[in-house]
C-alpha angles and dihedrals in degrees: 000000000000091000091051092053093046098086090049091047090052092052091049094051120110110235091215105052095018091227134113111285117278110199093338122214129191124228122218089257091061103254125129129222139162109276093232094046093051093044091054092046095051092044090064097043100064130205097351115057125204131195106245090218106048101007093239109170124230118191091205128033109265118236103237128200129203112269099232095183092054090046089057092049091050091049091051091048091051091050091050092049092048092051091048093047090051090057096049111121120242120250104278132195123234089265091060094249120122108264127214111263113230112262125213114283096353099319134249094287091065091049093050093049089053092057116086112212114215124220110263090214103051098015089214115071118065115260119254098190140008119223111214090194095054090032090224141106123235136194121230092270097049092040090067095092089056089054101040106029114079089213090073096049093105094053115111111233122197136171112282113293117202096193097052090141090062090054090064121088105245091216102045102018089231129131111272104236104161137056122216108211093192093058098024095230137120114237140186128235092267091055089060088087091068094044101051094129095043128096107248130194132180115256096255094050092044091049092050092048096047091042090056091049092048090053090052091048091048090052089051091049090051089052092050091047090052091049091047091050090049090048091052091051091047092050091050090048092050091047089053091048091049090049092050092047092047091047090052091048091048091048090050091046091047089050091051093050090046088054090053091046090052090050093047092044090050090051091046091049092050093048093047090048090055092051092046091050090050090048090049092049093054094042092049089052091050089049090055091047089049093054091048092050092046091053091048092049090052090050091050092048089049091053090047092055091046092052091046090052091046092053090059094057120099097197102108096197094051091044094051095047095048094039092053090053094047090047091060092054109101117216111206122208118254112266127192111200119225109267120165140154117269096255092181092058092043091049091050092051092048092046090053091052092046092048090050092050093048092048092051091046092051091048092050091047092049091051092049092049091048092050091051092048093049093046092053096043110096092186091072091081089271092283122141124230113290137232102297122196120236126258113269126216112220111247093210104057105007097239126132111261114238115231120197127192094191138027118277117238114260097031116158124251091256088063123119110286115189143347129227129192124256119231106197128149093274097049101040111117114244119220109273114242116219110256119232121252117291091014122145118211108195117166141179113269108224113175110242130172122252109281122222123192102220093197089070091057096056096085091050092048098043093103097036095108092053092050091047093057090064093058127080112277098244099032116127092234093056092048090050092051091048089051091050090049091054092046088058096050122112123229095262087053091050091050089065086077095045115150124187109233120207120190118240110233090198090068098041117116117239089250092061125085118203122205143157093056091314095304097109126061128186140158109273122223090223129029114273121242097237119160118249113271132169091228094056121114108237102174107038127041094246139134134191133215118263096236126056126207125220098168144010134039121299132180131188136164131219127201115215111209091187111009099207128107097006139109137206124197149107133270144178116265088238094064115129118268097198135053134026092297090064091076117105113270095010092100140041092256098069142052123195150158111229133200109206110178103299096343129090120201143156124240132198130147088359092300120126129204120184121231133199115267121264129191093208113127095191121068126191123207121200119188120191103183098180095049090043106236142105123203128199117207131194105222114210126126084317135024113261124190112237102173144328133209126202119200144144101251116211104175140038111288125220130197106253132197134189122196124179113153123078110248094030112124129183116201124189107226120230106234099181 
């Protein structure tokens, strides 16, 4: 019975005092606390008040009312526990008789046995018996009159009692023979006059009754000690779990920031290299000018010395011949050619760095504002802002990636429609074990999308196809029913629409190497020698499937050897092949799911939406052109829904793949 009540006891435990609720009240965020505990907590906090459970912030102190329903439940639980404790059996020996419970440090019985009671008559020999009538103890020799003389037959003899003085009533000096349960005192026969209305028992009966109750209470105490020990272990275990979870989050966060640092350092190194090269170019030119000027100066100084020497000669013929020659020598003025830094290039490099800084600053400010808004919004179930991932800088074109939490106004119909949760092995909820009494179960609060177990929807969707056939072909209701029917299909059912995808080498970027009859794509260590082709991607390392689809249902699967820095999706054949907008999902002509380091997100029309992580290395893509949707599945032991897009397709669609990181390989699975 105690085990059955344990889950209810855990739910009715205050997380502040770790005791059963006393006058419980409910906060606006839905959590319950003892009225006194919450009042003391909020008295210390000040003008801003936080929920002790989820840290929801309230600008003004909420006016709380007593939760009468919860009070009634707590009262009923306490009554049930009391009735159960009263029926608990005493500790029994193997023979079925009640056994003596161990007392602290040997117990009183051991202490009494160790005391030797002296004879009150001779004060030397040890007493053999104590007479409660004479109120004295006697040795064997002086006890003989009580045994032989008929006058002492009515005297009550007991084993030697060392505290005989305590057995006397201090007021009447009579033997205390009765116990008053109302007042909890032992009384004599004269005291009975003042306890007429009390319930009285003789000492033996009272001792037996209270001894039985003490055994029951001791059993209950043992149970509470066990529960408290279990609660302590559970708290330590939860602390360890929280520490591990927080450590993993911090490691992941550190990795993300390291990625950003690497990107920024790479951009810094590239910019500094450009400035150094420009500096070297100008300095080298000045070095050349310096050498030319130095040589010219030496020539002029040599001519000066020669003229000065000539002017000292007295030979007229020699003077005239040499002077005429020196006169013909033309001395040109010193000229320094124009040589300056390329200020336009330097300004461009600085502007790029400044733009990057401003974009990062704006992103950080937006995140801080969003956290503050969520923390002060009591309508969000009282939950604070979650663990948000950092801003990434695109490796391809060095621009801050824009992250949107909601659709922008004016988006086209082909825009991302809705998100569904992923239920992979990592994200499946484990059955919650009941916490022991007094246990606190705090946890980190990562924001995760609403999870839907698709297996529960199969019975409800079993007749969707039949119902859809009765609706008009292009009606939205029929398309929705067709979509729900495909979401409920198993992998064998999906394989009925299997299509073998072959990669088109005319679209492959020079960084991609194709192998296995153009069914495997990976990042090459050296640029590939592909011939020039107008369909080839020149900016992003992407490749398309050879065949496009303009009708029907098609399904293919892709194996990710290293699912980081890659993307899988579909696109129109008219999508750009050059520039930043040619990347999957950064335009209105493509839809994709992208793995960027440890983050999974969807991209369409340059709008990103984050998804829960999945460990699946095989991804299935189902395209229903006529019904206007594409679904991405995580293929493990079961089929899990990752994401779905709904759109009105207007052109032929091609399988599309983006690979960026070295070591990442995408393999088209053979489904025949």
